C-alpha positions, -999 to +999 in steps of 0.1 A: +154-789-287+147-772-254+170-746-241+175-736-205+157-703-212+125-722-222+125-749-196+104-727-173+076-727-199+073-764-199+063-762-162+044-729-161+007-727-161-006-719-196-028-690-185+003-673-170+024-677-201-004-668-225-019-638-207+008-624-185+039-631-206+022-630-240-009-609-244-002-581-219+034-573-230+026-577-267-002-551-264+019-527-244+047-530-270+023-524-299+008-494-280+044-480-277+051-485-314+018-469-325+022-440-300+057-433-312+047-434-348+017-412-344+039-387-325+065-387-353+092-402-331+127-409-344+126-437-370+155-456-356+139-459-322+107-472-338+126-497-359+145-509-328+112-515-310+098-533-341+129-556-341+124-562-304+088-570-310+097-596-336+121-613-313+097-612-284+069-626-306+091-655-316+100-662-280+064-661-268+052-684-296+077-709-284+068-704-248+031-708-253+037-739-275+057-755-246+032-745-219+001-756-239+001-792-224-001-776-189-037-765-196-064-781-174-084-787-206-064-797-236-087-777-259-073-745-243-038-757-251-048-762-288-066-728-289-037-710-273-013-724-298-035-714-327-041-679-314-004-674-307+007-686-341-019-663-357-007-634-335+029-641-346+019-641-383+000-609-378+029-593-360+053-602-389+030-588-415+023-556-395+060-550-389+067-555-426+040-530-436+050-505-409+086-507-421+075-499-456+057-469-442+089-458-423+109-459-456+088-431-470 
């Protein structure tokens, strides 16, 4: 089921969705989380950012999945799907363990 929000991804170039909407913002979000945690920032602010990161990750996995057929070489579409799913699993695990750390 495709929603209006994701229709753009079906027509967008894979490189743009993967690199500009996926990799770059994800790394910036992680940098913000780690920076706030190392500075001892307020726990609720960090938790809110972690929740946003989970939602963003789910969104970008779906967007990359839909944009994958737009790659010039279909191998890139397959690779991008695999890498994005692995990134999503990694994000879920990291958020889980960081949340455990925040509980202490």
